[in-house]
C-alpha positions as CSV (number, residue, x, y, z in Angstrom):
1,M,0.1,0.2,0.0
2,K,1.2,3.5,-0.8
3,A,0.6,6.4,1.7
4,Q,-2.0,8.9,0.4
5,P,-1.6,12.7,1.0
6,H,-2.0,13.8,4.4
7,I,-5.5,15.0,5.5
8,P,-5.4,16.3,9.2
9,A,-6.6,14.1,12.0
10,L,-10.4,13.9,12.4
11,H,-10.5,14.0,16.3
12,D,-8.6,15.9,18.9
13,A,-8.0,14.4,22.2
14,T,-11.4,15.8,23.6
15,Q,-13.4,14.2,20.8
16,L,-14.5,10.7,20.4
17,S,-15.3,8.9,17.0
18,P,-18.8,7.9,16.5
19,V,-17.6,4.2,17.0
20,A,-16.2,4.9,20.2
21,R,-19.1,7.2,21.4
22,F,-21.8,4.4,20.5
23,Q,-20.1,1.3,21.4
24,R,-21.9,-1.1,23.4
25,K,-19.5,-3.6,25.3
26,E,-22.4,-6.2,25.4
27,D,-22.6,-6.1,21.8
28,P,-19.1,-6.2,20.4
29,D,-20.5,-7.5,17.0
30,W,-22.7,-4.2,16.6
31,H,-26.0,-6.2,16.1
32,W,-28.1,-3.5,17.5
33,L,-27.3,-1.4,14.4
34,E,-30.2,-3.8,13.1
35,N,-32.9,-2.1,15.1
36,R,-34.1,0.6,12.5
37,D,-36.6,1.9,15.3
38,D,-33.6,2.6,17.9
39,P,-32.9,6.7,17.7
40,E,-29.3,5.9,18.6
41,V,-29.0,4.1,15.2
42,V,-29.9,7.2,13.2
43,A,-27.8,9.3,15.3
44,F,-24.8,7.0,14.9
45,L,-25.3,7.0,11.1
46,E,-25.7,11.0,11.1
47,Q,-22.5,11.3,13.2
48,A,-20.4,9.1,10.7
49,N,-21.8,11.2,8.0
50,Q,-20.6,14.3,10.0
51,E,-17.2,12.5,10.3
52,F,-17.0,11.9,6.6
53,S,-17.9,15.4,5.7
54,Q,-15.2,16.7,8.2
55,W,-12.6,14.2,6.8
56,S,-13.2,15.0,3.3
57,A,-13.5,18.5,3.7
58,P,-10.2,19.5,1.9
59,L,-11.5,17.4,-1.1
60,A,-14.5,19.6,-1.8
61,P,-12.8,21.6,-4.5
62,L,-11.9,18.5,-6.3
63,V,-15.2,17.2,-5.9
64,E,-16.8,20.2,-7.4
65,A,-14.2,20.2,-10.3
66,L,-14.9,16.5,-11.0
67,Y,-18.7,17.1,-11.1
68,S,-18.4,20.2,-13.3
69,G,-16.3,18.4,-15.7
70,H,-18.9,15.8,-15.9
71,L,-21.5,18.2,-16.7
72,A,-19.2,19.7,-19.5
73,R,-18.6,16.6,-21.2
74,R,-22.2,15.2,-21.6
75,E,-25.3,15.9,-23.4
76,L,-27.6,17.3,-20.8
77,A,-30.7,17.9,-22.9
78,V,-31.7,14.5,-23.9
79,E,-34.2,13.3,-26.5
80,G,-34.7,9.6,-26.8
81,L,-35.5,7.6,-29.9
82,G,-39.2,7.3,-30.8
83,T,-40.8,3.8,-30.8
84,P,-43.8,3.3,-33.0
85,L,-46.6,1.3,-31.7
86,D,-50.0,0.6,-33.6
87,H,-51.2,4.2,-33.7
88,Y,-48.6,6.3,-31.8
89,T,-44.9,6.7,-31.6
90,Y,-43.5,7.4,-28.0
91,W,-40.3,8.7,-26.9
92,S,-38.9,10.6,-23.7
93,E,-37.2,14.0,-23.3
94,T,-35.2,15.2,-20.4
95,A,-34.6,18.7,-20.2
96,R,-31.1,20.2,-19.6
97,D,-31.8,21.3,-16.0
98,A,-34.2,18.4,-15.1
99,D,-33.5,15.2,-13.1
100,Y,-36.3,13.2,-14.8
101,P,-37.6,12.5,-18.2
102,V,-40.9,13.7,-19.8
103,W,-42.7,11.0,-22.0
104,W,-44.4,12.1,-25.1
105,R,-46.1,10.7,-28.2
106,H,-47.4,11.8,-31.5
107,P,-49.9,9.8,-33.9
108,N,-47.7,7.9,-36.4
109,Q,-46.6,10.0,-39.2
110,V,-47.9,13.2,-37.7
111,P,-44.9,14.4,-35.4
112,S,-46.4,18.1,-35.1
113,R,-49.2,16.5,-32.8
114,R,-47.3,15.9,-29.8
115,E,-48.9,14.9,-26.3
116,C,-47.4,14.6,-22.9
117,V,-47.9,10.9,-21.7
118,L,-46.2,11.1,-18.5
119,D,-44.1,14.0,-16.6
120,L,-42.0,12.4,-14.4
121,Q,-39.9,15.4,-13.8
122,A,-43.3,17.4,-12.3
123,R,-44.2,14.2,-10.2
124,A,-40.9,14.2,-8.7
125,S,-40.8,17.7,-8.0
126,E,-42.3,17.2,-4.3
127,Q,-40.2,14.0,-3.5
128,T,-36.9,13.3,-2.2
129,F,-36.7,10.2,-4.2
130,M,-38.3,9.0,-7.4
131,E,-37.9,5.7,-9.4
132,L,-40.4,4.8,-12.1
133,G,-41.0,0.8,-12.1
134,D,-42.6,0.1,-15.1
135,I,-44.9,1.6,-17.8
136,A,-47.7,-0.3,-19.6
137,I,-49.5,1.2,-22.3
138,A,-53.1,-0.4,-23.3
139,P,-52.9,-2.2,-26.8
140,D,-55.8,0.4,-28.2
141,E,-53.2,3.1,-26.8
142,H,-56.1,4.7,-24.8
143,W,-54.8,4.5,-21.2
144,L,-51.4,4.4,-19.4
145,A,-50.4,2.7,-16.2
146,W,-47.2,2.9,-14.3
147,T,-45.6,2.2,-11.1
148,E,-43.4,4.4,-9.2
149,D,-41.3,4.1,-5.7
150,T,-41.0,7.4,-3.7
151,S,-38.7,6.1,-0.7
152,G,-36.2,3.6,-2.2
153,D,-37.6,0.6,-0.5
154,E,-38.9,-1.1,-3.8
155,Y,-42.6,-1.0,-2.7
156,F,-44.3,0.6,-5.8
157,T,-47.6,2.6,-6.0
158,L,-49.7,1.8,-9.3
159,F,-51.1,4.9,-11.3
160,H,-53.6,4.9,-14.1
161,R,-54.1,7.8,-16.6
162,A,-56.6,8.2,-19.7
163,L,-55.0,9.5,-22.4
164,P,-54.4,11.9,-23.8
165,D,-55.4,14.1,-21.0
166,G,-56.9,12.1,-17.8
167,T,-56.1,13.0,-14.4
168,P,-53.6,10.5,-13.0
169,R,-55.5,8.1,-10.6
170,R,-53.5,5.8,-7.7
171,L,-55.0,2.5,-7.9
172,L,-52.9,0.2,-5.8
173,T,-49.8,0.5,-3.4
174,D,-47.1,-1.7,-2.1
175,I,-46.9,-3.8,-5.0
176,G,-44.0,-5.0,-7.4
177,P,-42.9,-2.9,-10.1
178,E,-43.7,-5.1,-13.0
179,L,-46.9,-4.1,-15.2
180,C,-48.2,-6.1,-18.3
181,C,-51.4,-5.4,-20.2
182,A,-53.7,-8.2,-21.7
183,E,-55.0,-7.6,-24.9
184,D,-58.7,-6.7,-24.0
185,N,-57.8,-3.1,-23.3
186,R,-59.2,-3.4,-19.9
187,T,-57.0,-5.9,-17.8
188,L,-53.5,-5.3,-16.2
189,F,-51.3,-7.8,-14.5
190,F,-48.9,-7.1,-11.6
191,T,-47.3,-8.7,-8.8
192,R,-47.3,-8.7,-5.0
193,Y,-44.8,-9.3,-2.2
194,D,-44.9,-11.7,0.6
195,D,-43.9,-10.7,3.9
196,T,-40.3,-10.8,3.2
197,Q,-40.7,-8.6,0.1
198,R,-40.5,-11.6,-2.1
199,P,-42.6,-11.2,-5.4
200,D,-44.6,-14.4,-4.7
201,S,-48.1,-13.7,-6.7
202,V,-49.3,-12.4,-10.0
203,W,-52.6,-10.5,-10.0
204,R,-55.2,-9.7,-12.5
205,L,-56.7,-5.8,-12.2
206,D,-59.7,-4.9,-14.3
207,I,-59.1,-1.2,-14.8
208,E,-62.7,-0.3,-15.1
209,S,-63.9,-1.9,-12.1
210,G,-61.1,-2.2,-10.0
211,E,-61.5,-5.6,-9.0
212,T,-58.5,-7.3,-8.2
213,T,-57.8,-11.3,-8.5
214,C,-55.1,-13.4,-7.7
215,V,-54.3,-15.8,-10.8
216,F,-50.9,-17.6,-9.5
217,R,-49.3,-17.7,-6.2
218,E,-45.8,-19.4,-5.5
219,T,-45.4,-21.1,-2.2
220,D,-41.7,-21.9,-2.4
221,P,-39.7,-19.4,-0.5
222,E,-36.6,-19.6,-3.1
223,F,-38.8,-18.8,-6.2
224,W,-39.8,-15.4,-7.4
225,V,-42.7,-14.5,-10.0
226,G,-42.9,-12.3,-12.8
227,V,-45.0,-11.7,-15.8
228,G,-44.7,-10.7,-19.4
229,K,-46.2,-11.1,-22.9
230,T,-44.8,-12.5,-26.1
231,R,-43.8,-10.0,-29.0
232,S,-46.5,-11.8,-31.0
233,R,-49.1,-10.2,-28.5
234,E,-50.5,-13.4,-28.2
235,W,-49.6,-14.9,-24.9
236,L,-49.2,-13.8,-21.3
237,V,-46.1,-15.9,-19.7
238,L,-46.1,-16.0,-15.9
239,E,-42.8,-17.2,-15.0
240,T,-41.7,-18.7,-11.6
241,A,-38.1,-19.1,-11.0
242,S,-35.2,-19.5,-8.6
243,K,-31.6,-18.9,-9.1
244,D,-31.2,-22.3,-10.8
245,T,-34.8,-23.6,-11.7
246,S,-37.8,-22.2,-13.4
247,E,-41.4,-23.0,-14.7
248,C,-43.7,-21.1,-17.2
249,H,-47.5,-20.8,-17.2
250,L,-49.5,-19.3,-20.0
251,V,-52.6,-17.2,-20.2
252,P,-54.1,-16.2,-23.6
253,A,-53.5,-12.5,-23.7
254,A,-56.8,-11.8,-25.3
255,H,-58.5,-13.9,-23.0
256,P,-57.0,-13.1,-19.6
257,H,-59.5,-14.7,-17.3
258,V,-58.5,-18.0,-18.6
259,P,-56.6,-19.8,-16.1
260,P,-52.8,-20.2,-16.4
261,R,-51.7,-23.5,-18.1
262,C,-48.2,-25.0,-16.7
263,V,-45.9,-25.5,-19.8
264,R,-43.6,-28.1,-18.1
265,E,-43.9,-28.6,-14.3
266,R,-40.4,-27.6,-12.9
267,I,-37.4,-29.9,-11.9
268,K,-34.7,-28.9,-9.8
269,G,-31.7,-27.3,-11.6
270,I,-33.7,-27.0,-15.1
271,E,-34.3,-23.6,-16.5
272,Y,-36.4,-22.6,-19.2
273,A,-37.9,-19.5,-21.0
274,L,-40.0,-19.3,-24.0
275,E,-41.0,-17.2,-26.9
276,H,-43.8,-17.5,-29.4
277,R,-44.6,-17.3,-33.2
278,P,-47.8,-18.4,-34.3
279,G,-48.2,-22.1,-34.3
280,H,-45.0,-22.7,-32.3
281,F,-43.4,-22.1,-29.1
282,Y,-39.5,-21.8,-28.7
283,I,-38.2,-23.1,-25.6
284,L,-34.2,-22.2,-24.3
285,H,-33.4,-24.7,-21.9
286,N,-30.4,-26.3,-20.1
287,Q,-32.0,-29.7,-19.6
288,D,-29.2,-32.4,-20.5
289,A,-27.6,-28.9,-22.1
290,P,-25.5,-27.1,-19.3
291,H,-24.8,-24.3,-21.8
292,F,-28.5,-24.2,-23.1
293,R,-30.1,-25.4,-26.3
294,L,-33.2,-24.4,-28.2
295,D,-36.0,-26.4,-29.0
296,V,-39.5,-26.0,-30.6
297,A,-43.0,-27.4,-29.6
298,D,-46.3,-27.1,-31.4
299,E,-48.5,-24.2,-29.8
300,T,-51.1,-27.0,-29.1
301,A,-48.5,-29.3,-27.3
302,P,-46.1,-26.8,-25.7
303,D,-44.8,-29.5,-23.3
304,T,-43.5,-31.7,-26.2
305,W,-40.2,-30.2,-27.2
306,H,-38.1,-31.1,-30.2
307,P,-34.4,-29.9,-31.2
308,L,-34.0,-26.9,-33.2
309,V,-30.6,-25.5,-32.2
310,A,-28.1,-27.9,-30.6
311,H,-26.0,-27.6,-27.5
312,D,-22.5,-26.1,-28.3
313,A,-19.6,-26.8,-25.7
314,Q,-18.0,-23.4,-26.8
315,L,-21.3,-21.1,-26.6
316,T,-23.9,-20.2,-24.0
317,L,-27.2,-19.4,-25.5
318,E,-28.4,-16.3,-23.2
319,S,-31.8,-15.6,-24.8
320,I,-34.2,-15.4,-27.5
321,D,-36.3,-12.7,-29.2
322,A,-39.2,-14.1,-31.7
323,F,-40.2,-12.4,-34.8
324,A,-42.5,-13.1,-37.5
325,W,-39.9,-14.4,-39.7
326,G,-37.7,-16.2,-37.2
327,L,-35.4,-15.6,-34.2
328,V,-32.8,-13.5,-32.7
329,I,-30.6,-15.4,-30.4
330,T,-28.2,-13.8,-27.7
331,E,-25.1,-16.3,-27.4
332,R,-21.8,-15.9,-25.6
333,D,-18.4,-17.2,-26.9
334,H,-16.6,-18.9,-23.8
335,R,-13.4,-18.5,-25.2
336,E,-13.3,-14.9,-26.0
337,A,-15.9,-13.7,-23.3
338,Q,-17.8,-12.0,-26.2
339,V,-21.6,-11.7,-26.7
340,H,-22.9,-12.1,-30.2
341,L,-26.3,-11.8,-31.9
342,S,-27.4,-14.4,-34.4
343,V,-30.2,-14.2,-36.7
344,L,-32.2,-17.5,-37.4
345,D,-34.4,-16.9,-40.3
346,L,-37.0,-19.6,-40.0
347,D,-39.1,-18.2,-43.2
348,A,-36.4,-18.7,-45.7
349,P,-36.4,-21.7,-48.1
350,V,-33.5,-23.2,-46.0
351,P,-33.7,-21.9,-42.6
352,T,-30.0,-20.2,-42.0
353,R,-28.2,-19.0,-38.8
354,R,-26.0,-15.9,-39.3
355,R,-24.1,-13.6,-36.8
356,L,-24.7,-10.1,-37.0
357,P,-21.3,-8.1,-37.2
358,L,-19.5,-6.3,-34.0
359,P,-18.5,-2.7,-34.4
360,E,-15.2,-4.1,-32.5
361,A,-14.0,-6.5,-29.7
362,P,-14.8,-6.5,-26.8
363,C,-17.7,-4.7,-27.0
364,S,-21.6,-4.9,-25.8
365,L,-24.3,-5.6,-28.4
366,M,-27.9,-6.0,-27.5
367,L,-31.2,-6.0,-29.3
368,G,-32.9,-2.4,-28.8
369,D,-36.3,-1.4,-28.4
370,T,-38.1,-3.3,-31.3
371,P,-41.8,-4.2,-30.4
372,D,-42.7,-4.6,-34.2
373,F,-43.3,-8.2,-34.6
374,H,-43.3,-8.1,-38.3
375,T,-40.4,-5.9,-38.7
376,R,-37.0,-6.9,-40.6
377,R,-35.3,-4.0,-39.3
378,L,-33.9,-4.4,-36.1
379,Q,-32.5,-1.9,-33.6
380,L,-29.3,-2.6,-32.2
381,H,-27.7,-0.9,-29.3
382,E,-23.9,-1.1,-29.4
383,E,-21.1,0.3,-27.1
384,S,-17.7,-0.4,-25.6
385,F,-15.1,1.2,-23.1
386,T,-14.1,3.4,-26.1
387,L,-17.2,3.5,-28.0
388,P,-20.1,5.8,-26.7
389,S,-23.8,4.3,-27.0
390,R,-25.1,4.4,-30.2
391,W,-27.9,2.9,-31.9
392,I,-28.2,1.3,-35.3
393,E,-31.0,0.1,-37.4
394,H,-30.0,-3.2,-39.2
395,D,-32.0,-4.1,-42.5
396,L,-32.1,-7.9,-42.4
397,D,-32.5,-8.2,-46.2
398,S,-29.8,-5.9,-47.3
399,D,-27.5,-6.0,-44.4
400,A,-27.5,-2.0,-44.6
401,R,-26.9,-0.4,-41.3
402,R,-28.1,3.1,-40.6
403,L,-27.1,5.3,-37.8
404,L,-30.0,6.6,-35.5
405,K,-28.4,7.9,-32.5
406,V,-25.1,8.2,-31.0
407,Q,-24.3,9.7,-27.5
408,P,-22.5,12.7,-27.9
409,V,-19.3,13.2,-25.7
410,Y,-17.8,16.9,-25.4
411,G,-14.5,18.2,-23.7
412,D,-10.8,17.5,-23.9
413,L,-10.7,13.7,-24.0
414,P,-12.8,12.5,-27.2
415,P,-13.5,8.7,-27.5
416,E,-10.7,8.5,-30.3
417,R,-8.2,9.0,-27.6
418,L,-9.0,6.0,-25.4
419,V,-7.2,2.7,-26.0
420,C,-8.9,-0.5,-24.8
421,R,-6.8,-3.9,-24.4
422,R,-7.6,-7.2,-22.8
423,V,-5.1,-9.2,-20.8
424,W,-5.5,-12.5,-19.4
425,A,-4.6,-13.2,-15.7
426,E,-3.7,-16.6,-14.6
427,A,-5.8,-17.7,-11.4
428,H,-4.5,-20.0,-8.5
429,D,-6.0,-23.2,-10.3
430,G,-4.4,-22.2,-13.7
431,E,-7.7,-20.7,-15.2
432,R,-7.4,-17.8,-17.6
433,I,-9.3,-14.8,-16.3
434,P,-10.0,-11.6,-19.0
435,V,-9.1,-8.4,-17.5
436,S,-10.4,-5.3,-19.5
437,V,-8.4,-1.9,-19.5
438,V,-9.1,1.3,-20.7
439,A,-6.9,4.5,-20.6
440,R,-5.8,7.5,-22.6
441,D,-3.6,6.4,-25.7
442,D,-0.7,8.6,-24.8
443,L,-0.3,6.8,-21.5
444,W,0.3,3.3,-22.5
445,E,3.9,3.6,-23.3
446,Q,4.9,5.7,-20.3
447,G,4.9,3.0,-17.8
448,P,2.6,1.8,-15.1
449,M,-0.3,3.9,-14.3
450,P,-2.4,4.5,-11.0
451,T,-5.6,2.2,-11.6
452,L,-9.1,1.4,-10.6
453,L,-10.1,-2.1,-10.4
454,Y,-13.7,-2.9,-10.7
455,G,-15.5,-6.1,-10.1
456,Y,-18.9,-7.7,-9.7
457,G,-18.8,-11.7,-9.9
458,A,-22.2,-13.0,-8.8
459,Y,-25.5,-14.3,-10.3
460,G,-24.1,-14.8,-13.7
461,E,-24.4,-11.1,-14.3
462,V,-21.9,-10.0,-16.9
463,L,-19.7,-7.0,-17.3
464,D,-19.6,-6.5,-20.9
465,P,-17.8,-3.2,-21.7
466,W,-20.0,0.0,-21.3
467,F,-18.9,3.6,-22.0
468,S,-19.2,5.9,-19.3
469,V,-18.8,9.8,-19.4
470,A,-18.2,10.2,-15.7
471,R,-15.1,7.8,-16.0
472,L,-13.7,10.2,-18.6
473,E,-12.9,12.3,-15.3
474,L,-10.6,9.9,-14.0
475,L,-9.2,8.7,-17.4
476,S,-8.3,12.2,-18.2
477,R,-6.4,12.8,-15.2
478,G,-4.1,9.7,-15.8
479,V,-5.9,6.6,-14.2
480,A,-6.6,3.3,-15.9
481,F,-9.8,1.8,-15.4
482,A,-9.9,-2.0,-15.4
483,V,-12.6,-4.7,-15.0
484,A,-11.8,-8.2,-13.8
485,H,-14.2,-10.5,-15.2
486,V,-14.2,-13.0,-12.4
487,R,-15.6,-16.4,-12.0
488,G,-19.4,-16.1,-10.8
489,G,-20.2,-13.6,-13.3
490,G,-21.6,-14.9,-16.8
491,D,-18.6,-13.0,-18.9
492,R,-17.4,-16.6,-20.3
493,G,-21.1,-18.0,-20.3
494,E,-22.8,-20.5,-18.1
495,P,-19.8,-22.5,-16.9
496,W,-17.9,-19.3,-15.8
497,Y,-21.0,-18.8,-13.4
498,L,-21.1,-22.1,-12.0
499,A,-17.4,-22.1,-11.3
500,G,-18.0,-19.0,-9.0
501,K,-21.0,-20.0,-6.9
502,L,-21.5,-22.2,-3.8
503,E,-18.6,-24.4,-3.1
504,H,-16.6,-22.7,-5.7
505,K,-17.2,-19.0,-4.3
506,E,-13.6,-18.7,-3.2
507,N,-12.6,-18.7,-7.1
508,S,-14.2,-15.2,-7.5
509,F,-12.1,-13.6,-4.9
510,R,-8.8,-15.3,-5.8
511,D,-9.6,-14.4,-9.5
512,F,-9.9,-10.7,-8.5
513,L,-6.8,-10.9,-6.7
514,A,-5.2,-12.6,-9.8
515,A,-6.3,-9.8,-11.9
516,R,-4.6,-7.4,-9.9
517,H,-1.2,-9.0,-10.0
518,A,-1.7,-9.4,-13.8
519,L,-2.1,-5.8,-14.2
520,V,1.2,-5.0,-12.4
521,E,3.1,-8.1,-14.2
522,H,1.9,-6.5,-17.7
523,G,3.3,-3.1,-16.7
524,I,0.1,-1.4,-16.7
525,A,-0.7,-0.9,-13.1
526,D,1.4,0.6,-10.5
527,G,1.5,-1.9,-8.0
528,E,1.3,0.7,-5.1
529,R,-1.4,2.7,-6.6
530,I,-4.2,0.2,-7.3
531,A,-7.8,0.9,-5.6
532,A,-10.5,-1.2,-6.0
533,Y,-14.3,-0.9,-6.3
534,G,-17.4,-3.0,-5.6
535,A,-21.1,-2.7,-5.1
536,S,-23.8,-4.9,-3.8
537,A,-22.5,-8.4,-4.4
538,G,-19.3,-6.7,-5.9
539,G,-18.7,-5.3,-2.5
540,L,-18.4,-9.0,-1.2
541,L,-16.1,-9.6,-4.0
542,V,-13.7,-6.8,-2.9
543,S,-14.1,-6.9,0.7
544,A,-13.4,-10.7,0.8
545,S,-10.4,-10.1,-1.4
546,L,-9.0,-7.5,1.3
547,N,-9.2,-10.2,4.0
548,L,-7.2,-12.6,1.8
549,D,-4.5,-9.9,1.0
550,P,-5.1,-6.5,2.8
551,T,-1.9,-5.3,1.2
552,A,-3.2,-5.7,-2.5
553,F,-4.9,-2.3,-2.9
554,C,-4.3,1.0,-1.5
555,A,-8.0,1.6,-1.0
556,A,-11.2,0.5,-1.8
557,V,-14.6,2.0,-2.3
558,L,-17.6,-0.4,-1.1
559,D,-20.9,0.7,-2.1
560,V,-24.0,-0.9,-0.5
561,P,-21.5,-3.9,0.1
562,F,-23.0,-7.4,0.8
563,V,-20.4,-8.1,3.6
564,D,-22.8,-10.0,6.3
565,V,-23.2,-13.0,4.4
566,L,-23.5,-15.7,7.0
567,R,-25.9,-13.6,9.5
568,T,-28.0,-12.4,6.4
569,M,-28.6,-16.0,5.1
570,E,-29.3,-17.3,8.5
571,N,-32.2,-15.0,8.8
572,P,-35.0,-16.1,6.5
573,D,-37.2,-13.0,7.1
574,L,-35.1,-10.7,5.4
575,P,-35.7,-9.5,1.6
576,L,-33.8,-12.0,-0.7
577,T,-32.6,-14.6,1.7
578,T,-34.4,-17.7,0.7
579,A,-34.0,-16.7,-3.0
580,E,-30.4,-16.8,-2.2
581,Y,-29.8,-20.1,-1.0
582,S,-29.0,-21.8,-4.6
583,E,-26.6,-18.8,-4.9
584,W,-24.3,-18.9,-1.8
585,G,-25.8,-22.0,0.1
586,N,-28.2,-22.8,2.8
587,P,-26.4,-22.2,6.1
588,S,-28.6,-24.7,7.9
589,E,-26.6,-27.0,6.3
590,P,-23.2,-27.6,7.9
591,E,-21.1,-27.7,5.1
592,A,-22.7,-24.6,3.6
593,H,-22.4,-22.9,6.9
594,R,-18.7,-23.6,7.1
595,R,-18.0,-22.4,3.6
596,I,-19.9,-19.1,4.1
597,R,-18.4,-18.6,7.3
598,D,-14.9,-18.9,5.9
599,Y,-15.3,-16.2,3.3
600,S,-17.9,-13.8,4.9
601,P,-16.3,-10.6,5.4
602,L,-17.6,-9.5,8.7
603,D,-16.7,-12.9,9.9
604,N,-13.1,-13.0,8.8
605,L,-11.7,-9.3,10.1
606,V,-8.7,-9.3,12.1
607,A,-6.5,-6.5,13.4
608,R,-3.9,-5.8,10.8
609,P,-3.5,-2.7,8.2
610,Y,-6.3,-2.6,6.0
611,P,-6.2,0.1,3.2
612,T,-8.3,3.2,3.2
613,L,-11.9,2.4,3.0
614,F,-15.0,4.3,1.7
615,L,-18.0,2.5,2.9
616,Q,-21.4,3.6,1.6
617,G,-25.1,2.4,2.5
618,S,-28.7,3.6,2.1
619,W,-31.3,4.0,4.6
620,H,-34.0,2.5,2.7
621,D,-32.1,-0.2,0.9
622,S,-33.9,-3.6,0.9
623,R,-31.4,-5.6,-0.7
624,V,-28.3,-4.8,1.4
625,P,-29.6,-3.2,4.4
626,Y,-27.8,0.1,6.2
627,W,-26.6,-1.8,8.8
628,E,-24.1,-4.0,6.7
629,P,-21.6,-1.4,5.7
630,A,-22.2,0.5,9.3
631,K,-21.1,-2.9,10.8
632,L,-18.1,-3.3,8.9
633,Y,-17.1,0.4,9.5
634,A,-17.8,0.0,13.2
635,R,-15.7,-3.1,13.8
636,L,-12.9,-2.4,11.4
637,T,-12.4,1.0,13.2
638,E,-12.3,-0.8,16.3
639,L,-9.6,-3.3,15.0
640,V,-7.5,-0.4,13.1
641,A,-7.4,1.5,16.4
642,Q,-5.4,-1.5,18.0
643,L,-2.4,-1.1,15.5
644,P,0.4,1.4,15.9
645,A,-0.4,4.8,14.3
646,A,1.6,4.5,11.3
647,E,-0.4,1.4,10.1
648,R,-3.7,2.8,10.6
649,H,-5.8,4.0,7.6
650,P,-9.1,5.9,7.6
651,I,-12.1,3.9,7.6
652,M,-15.2,6.1,6.4
653,L,-18.9,5.7,6.1
654,R,-21.5,7.5,4.6
655,T,-25.3,6.5,4.5
656,D,-27.6,8.2,2.3
657,M,-30.7,8.5,4.3
658,A,-33.2,9.4,1.5
659,A,-32.1,6.7,-0.9
660,G,-32.6,2.7,-1.7
661,H,-30.1,0.1,-3.2
662,G,-29.4,2.0,-6.2
663,G,-28.5,5.3,-4.6
664,A,-29.9,8.8,-5.5
665,S,-32.6,8.8,-8.1
666,G,-32.2,12.2,-9.4
667,R,-29.4,12.3,-11.9
668,F,-27.9,15.5,-10.7
669,K,-27.5,14.0,-7.4
670,A,-26.2,10.7,-8.7
671,W,-23.5,12.3,-10.8
672,H,-22.4,14.5,-7.8
673,D,-22.2,11.4,-5.8
674,N,-20.1,9.8,-8.3
675,A,-17.8,13.0,-8.2
676,R,-17.5,12.4,-4.4
677,Q,-16.4,8.6,-4.9
678,D,-14.1,9.7,-7.7
679,A,-12.5,12.4,-5.5
680,F,-11.8,9.9,-3.0
681,I,-10.1,7.3,-5.4
682,L,-8.1,10.3,-7.0
683,W,-7.0,11.2,-3.2
684,A,-6.1,7.6,-2.8
685,L,-4.0,7.2,-6.0
686,G,-2.1,10.3,-4.9
687,L,-3.7,12.5,-7.6
688,A,-5.6,14.8,-5.6
689,E,-3.6,17.8,-5.6
690,T,-3.0,17.8,-9.2
691,A,-6.3,16.6,-10.3
692,A,-8.4,19.8,-9.0
693,T,-6.4,22.0,-11.3
């Protein structure tokens, strides 16, 4: 670790830190922080916030410089792409000084007749937090429904508005975010929670009468439910799924009162999802196919599946999208950790499957907003670490590509001056771990760079390359940004995920450290100036890696970090817990209990020199409760206090008292929060003094 520039001590001899002030000898693990109703909990968090504000005061000019630089680099007035439905085209606009968008529409082919559909900026004007859950438009486009969360706890309220000029009506409270319209123009499907905030049921709402009816309930606490509609608009799909098992039920979209019909009953460890073309269902599943294969079934016998696309040991099939002419298949190359889109034209004389071109590699490529079931012009979204987001129209008949929109970038660091490289780290067991790095083009040959290493590594989530305007503030100041594509994520397909969960979870942490070491060995990163960043399950990744080797990083940002893994998994009354058993293990089983205990960050702390840490929590977070980063802050502060003064580094906590798991909802506050994080990172990397100029 490298010592950061000096910031004056927090407390003089007459002051006590919040940890010393609120310490309870009878509760050395700080479990009392879990009592949200105890007024001392809020007092503790507020004093920790004051401590952080006092400590970071010298960085305030840098925070404002980063924030101002961010605003100067990006387009502030944003107009979204239009999406045509049967009668109207819909799009969003965000004003230059607005936090939230306004949705508009105009009759197809008559753009001059614009109508406001939903003004989220106005609805948020009297709220400290606003998150839009979902929007549903009636098939005849005569009404709109949406869900919104105004606290950050992920309990949503349902509103309805007749179009074009009806007054919003509040219909239901404390429901899930998802909405789906049936094709009868009066029925809306939504989800509700059980006592642990698990989406356990699908309900039907008659918009005209207000009557609600439960149409499906899931009793297994490891399963969550959801509802969607096929692009053909003929079927509603009710899905219930755990982390490794799923089951689908069908309701005719035009006849929403028909009871759901199960496609195929669940089998432990078998996942499947389906799409529809008239006459057939297409089923993506992993039965006898660990990387998934694609089958087809007659519409009258959806439980009888026949092979269509075989299992491939080198590819994971991730998803399917059906159109009148065939399928778009999202697939992932295991060797190169690269996503592809392939088109399977089932209407051709000889059905053919071909890949769409990549703009570069590595990159992100996905199907954009393309609701038209009959279109042969696909909207694609492309981006990478050096390529700003852009939307392309790809004509399947001519292969012509038309640029629809590109994210503009302003300022002194255009994307053309960025270079991305991929290196491969060797893990403890010999596995090759991809590591992506982006930096200014003029710095690659000048020697090792101060580096920020990012990771996640859970749930099979992929970290495909993404462009970030905020990241330019770090890159312009000489920082390299790296992503460790560790096992537990899905970057190299389904096998990559399976190799980093349950009994293999430790691979994730060792992969992250291997990525760090590879950056140094390749001459990219300065070994004394590498900071780490992890959020949510990524906070577990980083904090567990720090317990394995606290000298690997000079600092770390842990944002809403999942660090009290064992205690959380032992409490089935908390949100998420029971659904997470197939990801982490059920601690009621002795072997799973031992495994989790051996890596759970809060259960493996010792008095040794940890790097400088910036911990962030949110008061309304229902996924990673505020007390997890708060406990880590308290217990690490006590342990560090036992060390000689020269071995102590700041452990700081900041809790957002008006946000949930995703942090601030308004974009300007979110950008300012990001600037605060980046100021801390630049300070930790020894760049604070020069970065503010």
